[in-house]
GUFIKE-657864 format. One record per atom (N, C-alpha, C): atom name; z, x, y; residue number from 1. Coordinates in steps of 0.1 Angstrom, whole numbers. Example, Ala and Ser with C-alpha at 12.3 -4.5 7.8 and 13.67 -1.06 7.14 Angstrom:
BEGIN
+--------+-------+-------+-------+------+
: drennu :    zz :    xx :    yy : tiba :
+--------+-------+-------+-------+------+
:      N :    78 :   132 :   -57 :    1 :
:     CA :    78 :   123 :   -45 :    1 :
:      C :    78 :   132 :   -33 :    1 :
:      N :    71 :   128 :   -22 :    2 :
:     CA :    71 :   137 :   -11 :    2 :
:      C :    79 :   129 :     0 :    2 :
+--------+-------+-------+-------+------+
END
This chain:
BEGIN
+--------+-------+-------+-------+------+
: drennu :    zz :    xx :    yy : tiba :
+--------+-------+-------+-------+------+
:      N :  -165 :    -1 :  -124 :    1 :
:     CA :  -162 :     9 :  -134 :    1 :
:      C :  -163 :     4 :  -148 :    1 :
:      N :  -159 :    -8 :  -151 :    2 :
:     CA :  -160 :   -14 :  -164 :    2 :
:      C :  -174 :   -15 :  -168 :    2 :
:      N :  -183 :   -20 :  -159 :    3 :
:     CA :  -197 :   -21 :  -162 :    3 :
:      C :  -203 :    -7 :  -166 :    3 :
:      N :  -199 :     3 :  -159 :    4 :
:     CA :  -204 :    17 :  -162 :    4 :
:      C :  -200 :    21 :  -176 :    4 :
:      N :  -187 :    18 :  -179 :    5 :
:     CA :  -182 :    21 :  -193 :    5 :
:      C :  -190 :    14 :  -204 :    5 :
:      N :  -193 :     1 :  -201 :    6 :
:     CA :  -201 :    -7 :  -211 :    6 :
:      C :  -215 :    -1 :  -212 :    6 :
:      N :  -221 :     3 :  -201 :    7 :
:     CA :  -234 :     9 :  -202 :    7 :
:      C :  -234 :    22 :  -210 :    7 :
:      N :  -224 :    30 :  -208 :    8 :
:     CA :  -223 :    43 :  -215 :    8 :
:      C :  -221 :    40 :  -230 :    8 :
:      N :  -213 :    30 :  -234 :    9 :
:     CA :  -210 :    28 :  -248 :    9 :
:      C :  -223 :    22 :  -255 :    9 :
:      N :  -231 :    15 :  -247 :   10 :
:     CA :  -243 :     9 :  -253 :   10 :
:      C :  -255 :    18 :  -253 :   10 :
:      N :  -255 :    28 :  -243 :   11 :
:     CA :  -267 :    37 :  -241 :   11 :
:      C :  -268 :    48 :  -251 :   11 :
:      N :  -257 :    54 :  -256 :   12 :
:     CA :  -258 :    66 :  -264 :   12 :
:      C :  -255 :    63 :  -278 :   12 :
:      N :  -262 :    70 :  -287 :   13 :
:     CA :  -261 :    68 :  -301 :   13 :
:      C :  -248 :    75 :  -307 :   13 :
:      N :  -247 :    88 :  -304 :   14 :
:     CA :  -236 :    96 :  -310 :   14 :
:      C :  -223 :    94 :  -302 :   14 :
:      N :  -212 :    94 :  -310 :   15 :
:     CA :  -199 :    93 :  -304 :   15 :
:      C :  -196 :   105 :  -294 :   15 :
:      N :  -201 :   116 :  -298 :   16 :
:     CA :  -199 :   128 :  -289 :   16 :
:      C :  -206 :   126 :  -276 :   16 :
:      N :  -218 :   121 :  -275 :   17 :
:     CA :  -224 :   118 :  -262 :   17 :
:      C :  -216 :   108 :  -254 :   17 :
:      N :  -212 :    97 :  -261 :   18 :
:     CA :  -204 :    87 :  -254 :   18 :
:      C :  -191 :    93 :  -248 :   18 :
:      N :  -184 :   101 :  -256 :   19 :
:     CA :  -172 :   107 :  -251 :   19 :
:      C :  -175 :   116 :  -239 :   19 :
:      N :  -185 :   124 :  -240 :   20 :
:     CA :  -189 :   133 :  -229 :   20 :
:      C :  -192 :   125 :  -216 :   20 :
:      N :  -200 :   115 :  -217 :   21 :
:     CA :  -204 :   107 :  -206 :   21 :
:      C :  -192 :    99 :  -200 :   21 :
:      N :  -183 :    94 :  -208 :   22 :
:     CA :  -171 :    88 :  -204 :   22 :
:      C :  -162 :    97 :  -196 :   22 :
:      N :  -160 :   109 :  -201 :   23 :
:     CA :  -152 :   120 :  -194 :   23 :
:      C :  -158 :   123 :  -181 :   23 :
:      N :  -172 :   124 :  -180 :   24 :
:     CA :  -178 :   127 :  -167 :   24 :
:      C :  -176 :   116 :  -157 :   24 :
:      N :  -177 :   103 :  -162 :   25 :
:     CA :  -175 :    92 :  -153 :   25 :
:      C :  -161 :    91 :  -148 :   25 :
:      N :  -151 :    93 :  -157 :   26 :
:     CA :  -137 :    92 :  -153 :   26 :
:      C :  -134 :   104 :  -143 :   26 :
:      N :  -140 :   116 :  -146 :   27 :
:     CA :  -138 :   127 :  -136 :   27 :
:      C :  -142 :   124 :  -122 :   27 :
:      N :  -154 :   117 :  -122 :   28 :
:     CA :  -160 :   114 :  -109 :   28 :
:      C :  -151 :   104 :  -102 :   28 :
:      N :  -145 :    94 :  -109 :   29 :
:     CA :  -136 :    84 :  -104 :   29 :
:      C :  -124 :    91 :   -98 :   29 :
:      N :  -118 :   100 :  -106 :   30 :
:     CA :  -106 :   107 :  -101 :   30 :
:      C :  -109 :   115 :   -89 :   30 :
:      N :  -120 :   122 :   -88 :   31 :
:     CA :  -124 :   130 :   -76 :   31 :
:      C :  -125 :   121 :   -64 :   31 :
:      N :  -131 :   109 :   -66 :   32 :
:     CA :  -133 :   100 :   -55 :   32 :
:      C :  -119 :    95 :   -50 :   32 :
:      N :  -110 :    91 :   -59 :   33 :
:     CA :   -97 :    87 :   -55 :   33 :
:      C :   -89 :    97 :   -48 :   33 :
:      N :   -90 :   110 :   -53 :   34 :
:     CA :   -83 :   121 :   -46 :   34 :
:      C :   -88 :   123 :   -32 :   34 :
:      N :  -101 :   123 :   -30 :   35 :
:     CA :  -106 :   125 :   -17 :   35 :
:      C :  -102 :   114 :    -8 :   35 :
:      N :  -101 :   102 :   -12 :   36 :
:     CA :   -96 :    90 :    -4 :   36 :
:      C :   -82 :    92 :     0 :   36 :
:      N :   -73 :    97 :   -10 :   37 :
:     CA :   -59 :    99 :    -6 :   37 :
:      C :   -57 :   109 :     4 :   37 :
:      N :   -66 :   118 :     6 :   38 :
:     CA :   -65 :   129 :    16 :   38 :
:      C :   -70 :   123 :    30 :   38 :
:      N :   -75 :   111 :    30 :   39 :
:     CA :   -80 :   105 :    43 :   39 :
:      C :   -93 :   111 :    47 :   39 :
:      N :  -101 :   115 :    37 :   40 :
:     CA :  -114 :   121 :    39 :   40 :
:      C :  -124 :   112 :    32 :   40 :
:      N :  -135 :   109 :    39 :   41 :
:     CA :  -146 :   102 :    33 :   41 :
:      C :  -157 :   111 :    28 :   41 :
:      N :  -165 :   106 :    18 :   42 :
:     CA :  -176 :   114 :    14 :   42 :
:      C :  -185 :   118 :    26 :   42 :
:      N :  -186 :   108 :    35 :   43 :
:     CA :  -195 :   111 :    47 :   43 :
:      C :  -189 :   122 :    55 :   43 :
:      N :  -176 :   123 :    56 :   44 :
:     CA :  -170 :   135 :    63 :   44 :
:      C :  -174 :   148 :    57 :   44 :
:      N :  -176 :   148 :    44 :   45 :
:     CA :  -179 :   160 :    36 :   45 :
:      C :  -195 :   162 :    36 :   45 :
:      N :  -202 :   152 :    41 :   46 :
:     CA :  -216 :   153 :    41 :   46 :
:      C :  -222 :   150 :    27 :   46 :
:      N :  -215 :   142 :    19 :   47 :
:     CA :  -219 :   139 :     6 :   47 :
:      C :  -220 :   124 :     4 :   47 :
:      N :  -227 :   120 :    -7 :   48 :
:     CA :  -227 :   106 :   -12 :   48 :
:      C :  -221 :   107 :   -26 :   48 :
:      N :  -216 :    95 :   -31 :   49 :
:     CA :  -210 :    95 :   -44 :   49 :
:      C :  -219 :   100 :   -55 :   49 :
:      N :  -232 :    98 :   -53 :   50 :
:     CA :  -242 :   103 :   -63 :   50 :
:      C :  -242 :   118 :   -64 :   50 :
:      N :  -237 :   125 :   -53 :   51 :
:     CA :  -237 :   140 :   -53 :   51 :
:      C :  -228 :   145 :   -63 :   51 :
:      N :  -218 :   137 :   -68 :   52 :
:     CA :  -209 :   142 :   -78 :   52 :
:      C :  -217 :   146 :   -91 :   52 :
:      N :  -229 :   140 :   -92 :   53 :
:     CA :  -237 :   143 :  -104 :   53 :
:      C :  -245 :   156 :  -102 :   53 :
:      N :  -246 :   161 :   -90 :   54 :
:     CA :  -254 :   173 :   -87 :   54 :
:      C :  -246 :   185 :   -91 :   54 :
:      N :  -252 :   193 :  -100 :   55 :
:     CA :  -245 :   206 :  -104 :   55 :
:      C :  -241 :   215 :   -93 :   55 :
:      N :  -248 :   214 :   -82 :   56 :
:     CA :  -246 :   223 :   -70 :   56 :
:      C :  -232 :   221 :   -65 :   56 :
:      N :  -226 :   208 :   -66 :   57 :
:     CA :  -213 :   205 :   -61 :   57 :
:      C :  -202 :   206 :   -72 :   57 :
:      N :  -206 :   209 :   -84 :   58 :
:     CA :  -196 :   209 :   -95 :   58 :
:      C :  -191 :   223 :   -98 :   58 :
:      N :  -179 :   224 :  -102 :   59 :
:     CA :  -174 :   237 :  -106 :   59 :
:      C :  -168 :   235 :  -120 :   59 :
:      N :  -174 :   242 :  -130 :   60 :
:     CA :  -169 :   241 :  -143 :   60 :
:      C :  -161 :   254 :  -146 :   60 :
:      N :  -150 :   253 :  -153 :   61 :
:     CA :  -143 :   265 :  -157 :   61 :
:      C :  -140 :   264 :  -172 :   61 :
:      N :  -141 :   275 :  -178 :   62 :
:     CA :  -137 :   275 :  -192 :   62 :
:      C :  -122 :   280 :  -193 :   62 :
:      N :  -116 :   280 :  -205 :   63 :
:     CA :  -102 :   283 :  -206 :   63 :
:      C :   -99 :   297 :  -202 :   63 :
:      N :  -108 :   307 :  -204 :   64 :
:     CA :  -106 :   320 :  -199 :   64 :
:      C :  -105 :   321 :  -184 :   64 :
:      N :  -113 :   314 :  -177 :   65 :
:     CA :  -113 :   314 :  -163 :   65 :
:      C :  -100 :   308 :  -158 :   65 :
:      N :   -95 :   297 :  -164 :   66 :
:     CA :   -83 :   291 :  -160 :   66 :
:      C :   -71 :   300 :  -161 :   66 :
:      N :   -71 :   308 :  -172 :   67 :
:     CA :   -60 :   317 :  -175 :   67 :
:      C :   -61 :   328 :  -164 :   67 :
:      N :   -73 :   333 :  -161 :   68 :
:     CA :   -74 :   344 :  -151 :   68 :
:      C :   -69 :   339 :  -137 :   68 :
:      N :   -73 :   326 :  -134 :   69 :
:     CA :   -69 :   320 :  -121 :   69 :
:      C :   -53 :   320 :  -121 :   69 :
:      N :   -47 :   316 :  -132 :   70 :
:     CA :   -32 :   315 :  -132 :   70 :
:      C :   -26 :   328 :  -130 :   70 :
:      N :   -33 :   339 :  -134 :   71 :
:     CA :   -27 :   352 :  -134 :   71 :
:      C :   -29 :   360 :  -121 :   71 :
:      N :   -36 :   353 :  -111 :   72 :
:     CA :   -39 :   360 :   -99 :   72 :
:      C :   -26 :   365 :   -92 :   72 :
:      N :   -27 :   376 :   -87 :   73 :
:     CA :   -15 :   383 :   -81 :   73 :
:      C :   -15 :   380 :   -66 :   73 :
:      N :   -26 :   375 :   -60 :   74 :
:     CA :   -27 :   373 :   -46 :   74 :
:      C :   -26 :   359 :   -42 :   74 :
:      N :   -18 :   355 :   -33 :   75 :
:     CA :   -16 :   341 :   -28 :   75 :
:      C :   -20 :   341 :   -14 :   75 :
:      N :   -28 :   331 :   -10 :   76 :
:     CA :   -32 :   329 :     4 :   76 :
:      C :   -22 :   320 :    11 :   76 :
:      N :   -16 :   325 :    22 :   77 :
:     CA :    -6 :   318 :    30 :   77 :
:      C :   -11 :   317 :    44 :   77 :
:      N :    -6 :   307 :    52 :   78 :
:     CA :   -10 :   305 :    65 :   78 :
:      C :     1 :   303 :    75 :   78 :
:      N :    -1 :   308 :    87 :   79 :
:     CA :     9 :   307 :    98 :   79 :
:      C :     2 :   300 :   109 :   79 :
:      N :     9 :   291 :   116 :   80 :
:     CA :     4 :   283 :   127 :   80 :
:      C :     9 :   290 :   140 :   80 :
:      N :    -1 :   296 :   147 :   81 :
:     CA :     3 :   304 :   159 :   81 :
:      C :    -5 :   299 :   171 :   81 :
:      N :     1 :   303 :   182 :   82 :
:     CA :    -6 :   300 :   195 :   82 :
:      C :   -18 :   309 :   196 :   82 :
:      N :   -29 :   304 :   201 :   83 :
:     CA :   -41 :   312 :   203 :   83 :
:      C :   -38 :   322 :   215 :   83 :
:      N :   -43 :   334 :   214 :   84 :
:     CA :   -39 :   344 :   224 :   84 :
:      C :   -42 :   340 :   238 :   84 :
:      N :   -52 :   331 :   240 :   85 :
:     CA :   -55 :   327 :   254 :   85 :
:      C :   -45 :   316 :   259 :   85 :
:      N :   -36 :   311 :   251 :   86 :
:     CA :   -27 :   301 :   255 :   86 :
:      C :   -16 :   305 :   264 :   86 :
:      N :   -13 :   318 :   264 :   87 :
:     CA :    -2 :   323 :   272 :   87 :
:      C :    12 :   320 :   267 :   87 :
:      N :    13 :   314 :   255 :   88 :
:     CA :    26 :   311 :   249 :   88 :
:      C :    32 :   324 :   244 :   88 :
:      N :    45 :   324 :   243 :   89 :
:     CA :    52 :   336 :   238 :   89 :
:      C :    52 :   338 :   223 :   89 :
:      N :    60 :   347 :   219 :   90 :
:     CA :    60 :   351 :   205 :   90 :
:      C :    65 :   340 :   196 :   90 :
:      N :    72 :   330 :   201 :   91 :
:     CA :    76 :   319 :   193 :   91 :
:      C :    65 :   308 :   191 :   91 :
:      N :    53 :   310 :   198 :   92 :
:     CA :    41 :   302 :   198 :   92 :
:      C :    43 :   288 :   203 :   92 :
:      N :    53 :   286 :   211 :   93 :
:     CA :    56 :   273 :   217 :   93 :
:      C :    56 :   274 :   232 :   93 :
:      N :    49 :   266 :   239 :   94 :
:     CA :    48 :   266 :   253 :   94 :
:      C :    55 :   254 :   259 :   94 :
:      N :    55 :   253 :   273 :   95 :
:     CA :    62 :   242 :   280 :   95 :
:      C :    57 :   228 :   276 :   95 :
:      N :    44 :   227 :   274 :   96 :
:     CA :    38 :   214 :   271 :   96 :
:      C :    34 :   212 :   256 :   96 :
:      N :    39 :   220 :   247 :   97 :
:     CA :    36 :   220 :   233 :   97 :
:      C :    40 :   206 :   227 :   97 :
:      N :    31 :   200 :   220 :   98 :
:     CA :    34 :   187 :   214 :   98 :
:      C :    45 :   189 :   203 :   98 :
:      N :    52 :   178 :   200 :   99 :
:     CA :    63 :   178 :   190 :   99 :
:      C :    57 :   183 :   176 :   99 :
:      N :    46 :   178 :   172 :  100 :
:     CA :    40 :   182 :   159 :  100 :
:      C :    38 :   197 :   159 :  100 :
:      N :    32 :   202 :   169 :  101 :
:     CA :    29 :   217 :   170 :  101 :
:      C :    42 :   225 :   170 :  101 :
:      N :    52 :   220 :   177 :  102 :
:     CA :    65 :   227 :   177 :  102 :
:      C :    71 :   228 :   163 :  102 :
:      N :    70 :   217 :   156 :  103 :
:     CA :    76 :   216 :   142 :  103 :
:      C :    68 :   226 :   133 :  103 :
:      N :    55 :   225 :   133 :  104 :
:     CA :    47 :   234 :   124 :  104 :
:      C :    48 :   248 :   128 :  104 :
:      N :    48 :   252 :   141 :  105 :
:     CA :    49 :   266 :   145 :  105 :
:      C :    63 :   271 :   142 :  105 :
:      N :    73 :   263 :   144 :  106 :
:     CA :    87 :   267 :   141 :  106 :
:      C :    88 :   270 :   126 :  106 :
:      N :    83 :   261 :   118 :  107 :
:     CA :    83 :   262 :   103 :  107 :
:      C :    76 :   275 :    98 :  107 :
:      N :    64 :   277 :   104 :  108 :
:     CA :    57 :   289 :    99 :  108 :
:      C :    62 :   302 :   105 :  108 :
:      N :    70 :   301 :   115 :  109 :
:     CA :    76 :   314 :   120 :  109 :
:      C :    87 :   318 :   110 :  109 :
:      N :    92 :   309 :   102 :  110 :
:     CA :   102 :   312 :    92 :  110 :
:      C :    96 :   314 :    78 :  110 :
:      N :    87 :   305 :    74 :  111 :
:     CA :    81 :   305 :    61 :  111 :
:      C :    66 :   301 :    62 :  111 :
:      N :    57 :   309 :    57 :  112 :
:     CA :    43 :   306 :    57 :  112 :
:      C :    40 :   294 :    48 :  112 :
:      N :    29 :   288 :    50 :  113 :
:     CA :    25 :   276 :    42 :  113 :
:      C :    13 :   279 :    33 :  113 :
:      N :    13 :   273 :    21 :  114 :
:     CA :     1 :   273 :    13 :  114 :
:      C :    -9 :   263 :    18 :  114 :
:      N :   -21 :   264 :    15 :  115 :
:     CA :   -31 :   254 :    19 :  115 :
:      C :   -28 :   240 :    14 :  115 :
:      N :   -23 :   239 :     2 :  116 :
:     CA :   -19 :   226 :    -4 :  116 :
:      C :    -8 :   220 :     4 :  116 :
:      N :     1 :   228 :    10 :  117 :
:     CA :    12 :   222 :    18 :  117 :
:      C :     6 :   217 :    32 :  117 :
:      N :    -3 :   224 :    37 :  118 :
:     CA :   -10 :   220 :    49 :  118 :
:      C :   -17 :   207 :    48 :  118 :
:      N :   -23 :   205 :    36 :  119 :
:     CA :   -30 :   192 :    34 :  119 :
:      C :   -20 :   181 :    34 :  119 :
:      N :    -8 :   183 :    30 :  120 :
:     CA :     2 :   172 :    30 :  120 :
:      C :     6 :   168 :    44 :  120 :
:      N :     2 :   176 :    54 :  121 :
:     CA :     5 :   173 :    68 :  121 :
:      C :    -5 :   163 :    74 :  121 :
:      N :   -16 :   161 :    67 :  122 :
:     CA :   -26 :   151 :    72 :  122 :
:      C :   -19 :   137 :    73 :  122 :
:      N :   -21 :   131 :    85 :  123 :
:     CA :   -15 :   118 :    87 :  123 :
:      C :    -1 :   119 :    94 :  123 :
:      N :     4 :   131 :    95 :  124 :
:     CA :    17 :   133 :   101 :  124 :
:      C :    17 :   135 :   117 :  124 :
:      N :     5 :   134 :   122 :  125 :
:     CA :     3 :   135 :   137 :  125 :
:      C :    -6 :   124 :   142 :  125 :
:      N :    -1 :   111 :   140 :  126 :
:     CA :    -9 :   100 :   143 :  126 :
:      C :   -14 :    99 :   158 :  126 :
:      N :   -26 :    95 :   159 :  127 :
:     CA :   -32 :    93 :   172 :  127 :
:      C :   -39 :   105 :   178 :  127 :
:      N :   -38 :   116 :   171 :  128 :
:     CA :   -44 :   128 :   177 :  128 :
:      C :   -57 :   132 :   170 :  128 :
:      N :   -62 :   124 :   161 :  129 :
:     CA :   -75 :   127 :   154 :  129 :
:      C :   -87 :   122 :   164 :  129 :
:      N :   -99 :   124 :   159 :  130 :
:     CA :  -111 :   121 :   167 :  130 :
:      C :  -110 :   106 :   171 :  130 :
:      N :  -112 :   104 :   184 :  131 :
:     CA :  -111 :    90 :   189 :  131 :
:      C :   -98 :    83 :   187 :  131 :
:      N :   -87 :    91 :   186 :  132 :
:     CA :   -74 :    85 :   185 :  132 :
:      C :   -70 :    82 :   171 :  132 :
:      N :   -77 :    87 :   161 :  133 :
:     CA :   -75 :    84 :   147 :  133 :
:      C :   -61 :    89 :   142 :  133 :
:      N :   -56 :    82 :   133 :  134 :
:     CA :   -43 :    86 :   127 :  134 :
:      C :   -45 :    96 :   116 :  134 :
:      N :   -56 :    96 :   109 :  135 :
:     CA :   -58 :   105 :    98 :  135 :
:      C :   -69 :   115 :   101 :  135 :
:      N :   -67 :   127 :   100 :  136 :
:     CA :   -76 :   138 :   102 :  136 :
:      C :   -71 :   150 :    95 :  136 :
:      N :   -80 :   160 :    94 :  137 :
:     CA :   -76 :   173 :    88 :  137 :
:      C :   -68 :   182 :    97 :  137 :
:      N :   -56 :   183 :    94 :  138 :
:     CA :   -47 :   192 :   102 :  138 :
:      C :   -51 :   206 :   101 :  138 :
:      N :   -57 :   210 :    90 :  139 :
:     CA :   -61 :   224 :    88 :  139 :
:      C :   -73 :   227 :    97 :  139 :
:      N :   -82 :   217 :    98 :  140 :
:     CA :   -94 :   219 :   106 :  140 :
:      C :   -92 :   217 :   121 :  140 :
:      N :   -85 :   206 :   124 :  141 :
:     CA :   -84 :   202 :   138 :  141 :
:      C :   -70 :   204 :   144 :  141 :
:      N :   -61 :   210 :   136 :  142 :
:     CA :   -47 :   214 :   140 :  142 :
:      C :   -40 :   202 :   148 :  142 :
:      N :   -35 :   204 :   160 :  143 :
:     CA :   -27 :   194 :   167 :  143 :
:      C :   -35 :   184 :   175 :  143 :
:      N :   -48 :   185 :   174 :  144 :
:     CA :   -57 :   175 :   181 :  144 :
:      C :   -63 :   180 :   194 :  144 :
:      N :   -66 :   171 :   203 :  145 :
:     CA :   -72 :   174 :   215 :  145 :
:      C :   -64 :   184 :   223 :  145 :
:      N :   -71 :   194 :   229 :  146 :
:     CA :   -65 :   205 :   237 :  146 :
:      C :   -54 :   213 :   230 :  146 :
:      N :   -54 :   213 :   217 :  147 :
:     CA :   -44 :   220 :   209 :  147 :
:      C :   -46 :   235 :   212 :  147 :
:      N :   -36 :   242 :   214 :  148 :
:     CA :   -36 :   257 :   217 :  148 :
:      C :   -33 :   266 :   205 :  148 :
:      N :   -32 :   260 :   193 :  149 :
:     CA :   -28 :   267 :   181 :  149 :
:      C :   -40 :   269 :   172 :  149 :
:      N :   -38 :   279 :   163 :  150 :
:     CA :   -48 :   282 :   153 :  150 :
:      C :   -40 :   286 :   140 :  150 :
:      N :   -47 :   285 :   129 :  151 :
:     CA :   -41 :   289 :   116 :  151 :
:      C :   -46 :   303 :   113 :  151 :
:      N :   -36 :   312 :   110 :  152 :
:     CA :   -39 :   326 :   106 :  152 :
:      C :   -36 :   328 :    91 :  152 :
:      N :   -46 :   333 :    84 :  153 :
:     CA :   -45 :   335 :    70 :  153 :
:      C :   -38 :   349 :    67 :  153 :
:      N :   -29 :   348 :    57 :  154 :
:     CA :   -23 :   360 :    52 :  154 :
:      C :   -25 :   361 :    37 :  154 :
:      N :   -24 :   373 :    32 :  155 :
:     CA :   -25 :   375 :    17 :  155 :
:      C :   -11 :   381 :    13 :  155 :
:      N :    -6 :   374 :     3 :  156 :
:     CA :     7 :   379 :    -3 :  156 :
:      C :     5 :   384 :   -17 :  156 :
:      N :     8 :   396 :   -20 :  157 :
:     CA :     7 :   402 :   -33 :  157 :
:      C :    20 :   400 :   -41 :  157 :
:      N :    20 :   392 :   -51 :  158 :
:     CA :    32 :   388 :   -59 :  158 :
:      C :    38 :   400 :   -66 :  158 :
:      N :    30 :   410 :   -69 :  159 :
:     CA :    35 :   422 :   -76 :  159 :
:      C :    42 :   431 :   -67 :  159 :
:      N :    35 :   435 :   -56 :  160 :
:     CA :    40 :   445 :   -47 :  160 :
:      C :    49 :   439 :   -36 :  160 :
:      N :    49 :   425 :   -35 :  161 :
:     CA :    56 :   418 :   -25 :  161 :
:      C :    52 :   421 :   -11 :  161 :
:      N :    39 :   425 :    -9 :  162 :
:     CA :    34 :   428 :     4 :  162 :
:      C :    27 :   416 :    10 :  162 :
:      N :    29 :   415 :    23 :  163 :
:     CA :    23 :   404 :    30 :  163 :
:      C :    14 :   411 :    41 :  163 :
:      N :     1 :   408 :    41 :  164 :
:     CA :    -8 :   414 :    51 :  164 :
:      C :   -17 :   403 :    56 :  164 :
:      N :   -21 :   405 :    69 :  165 :
:     CA :   -30 :   395 :    75 :  165 :
:      C :   -44 :   397 :    69 :  165 :
:      N :   -50 :   386 :    65 :  166 :
:     CA :   -64 :   387 :    59 :  166 :
:      C :   -74 :   392 :    70 :  166 :
:      N :   -84 :   399 :    65 :  167 :
:     CA :   -94 :   404 :    74 :  167 :
:      C :  -101 :   393 :    82 :  167 :
:      N :  -106 :   396 :    93 :  168 :
:     CA :  -112 :   386 :   102 :  168 :
:      C :  -123 :   377 :    95 :  168 :
:      N :  -130 :   384 :    86 :  169 :
:     CA :  -141 :   377 :    79 :  169 :
:      C :  -135 :   366 :    70 :  169 :
:      N :  -123 :   366 :    66 :  170 :
:     CA :  -116 :   356 :    57 :  170 :
:      C :  -108 :   346 :    65 :  170 :
:      N :  -107 :   348 :    78 :  171 :
:     CA :   -99 :   338 :    86 :  171 :
:      C :  -106 :   325 :    86 :  171 :
:      N :   -98 :   314 :    86 :  172 :
:     CA :  -104 :   300 :    87 :  172 :
:      C :  -112 :   298 :    99 :  172 :
:      N :  -123 :   291 :    98 :  173 :
:     CA :  -131 :   287 :   110 :  173 :
:      C :  -122 :   278 :   119 :  173 :
:      N :  -121 :   282 :   131 :  174 :
:     CA :  -113 :   274 :   140 :  174 :
:      C :  -122 :   266 :   150 :  174 :
:      N :  -122 :   253 :   148 :  175 :
:     CA :  -130 :   245 :   157 :  175 :
:      C :  -123 :   244 :   171 :  175 :
:      N :  -131 :   249 :   181 :  176 :
:     CA :  -125 :   249 :   194 :  176 :
:      C :  -112 :   257 :   195 :  176 :
:      N :  -112 :   268 :   189 :  177 :
:     CA :  -100 :   276 :   188 :  177 :
:      C :   -93 :   278 :   201 :  177 :
:      N :   -80 :   274 :   202 :  178 :
:     CA :   -72 :   275 :   214 :  178 :
:      C :   -74 :   264 :   224 :  178 :
:      N :   -84 :   256 :   222 :  179 :
:     CA :   -86 :   244 :   231 :  179 :
:      C :   -95 :   234 :   224 :  179 :
:      N :   -90 :   227 :   215 :  180 :
:     CA :   -98 :   217 :   207 :  180 :
:      C :  -103 :   206 :   216 :  180 :
:      N :  -115 :   206 :   221 :  181 :
:     CA :  -120 :   197 :   231 :  181 :
:      C :  -122 :   183 :   227 :  181 :
:      N :  -128 :   180 :   215 :  182 :
:     CA :  -133 :   167 :   212 :  182 :
:      C :  -127 :   161 :   199 :  182 :
:      N :  -115 :   165 :   196 :  183 :
:     CA :  -109 :   159 :   184 :  183 :
:      C :  -106 :   145 :   185 :  183 :
+--------+-------+-------+-------+------+
END
């Protein structure tokens, strides 16, 4: 990182260019660190570190967009439920349900979860990731091998206080929904 900073300071004539390049470099470093803390590698995302330079993968917002985002009246929430083919009851817990799935299903029966909260569950179900891995995406792979649960997306309107299930087209892709075979 220090070598990159030196190169930037020596490569550009104007202070404005130097500041802009330094900000870009620091942003890339922060993104890389955040991805690592989630237990996800760039390879998992199908990316290389160099892809952070590709405008296709970057999202720039101006101040107006940030304000609009903050004013959104709709919040996406998720419930962890048993897949219809599981045969589990309305509490979404069956005779052989794993402890992790029991906790998450019980919690979302009471209060739905935001996506950010689901990401915090990564690493809380050790040994159930691909090949027995401790870290994996709980949102994507749920309870691991032969998991009978799925995430269902809901939309909550902060103004009207209405909670409705999102249309099927907006539901998360469920890998091996109801029976995750190769996690």
